[in-house]
C-alpha positions, 0 to 999 in steps of 0.5 A: 072024907065021908067016914071022917064026917061021920066020926065028927058027927058023933061029937055032941054040939048044939046049933047056934046063931051068931049075931053081929051089928052091921052098920045100922042093921044086924047080921045073923049066921048059923054056927055049930063050931062053938065050945066052952074053954074056961070057967074062970073067966067064963069063955068060949071058942067060936070057929068061922070060915075066914071068908064069912061076912060074920068073921069080918064083922066080929073082927071089926067089932070085937063082940058078938052074941050067941043064941042057943037054939031050942029043939023045934027051931030048925027054921031059924037055923036054916034061915040064918045059914046058906046065904051070906049077909053080904048079899041078904039081910037075914034079920028080915027072916027071924024074930029077934031083940036087941041087947044093951050091948046093941047085939041081936038075939033070936027070940025063943032060944034056950039061952043067949050069951054076949061075948067079948073077943079076947084073942083070935087065931087063924087055923087053916081056912077058919078063924077061931075067936076066943071070947069071954062071956060077959052076960047072958040069959037062959031058960029050961028049954032043951037045946037043938043038937047039930047033926050035919046030915040034918042040914046038909043031906 
């Protein structure tokens, strides 16, 4: 299995924080399994373990935000990972603002995307959300690159 993980680490991907609304507060989850799937309409695929609280919130709400982390935002990445939003309010760990869609976005990121779920597919122990990008903003900052050994030594 270690060799397979090494092979997988050669596929370039960023580090992202998924934002959702949670009752009257907000939830965050660090993610790396996101990819573009279409330009017309602009769409992405997001893969999350089925048992994650964020997957449940996205299924219920049908929308989510993606904050694309910039180089140097390792603290934000680690603050929103490792612990479930079911047990801890991660919004107290990071600086964020709320979009017009009432979704949270991390401050200081490369860009953010607001996504509306069009379809979901169960694959093994994950659920893949296929979503249209309905809005966003970007900067000229350089994105953080995901390498599993940085996060899971």
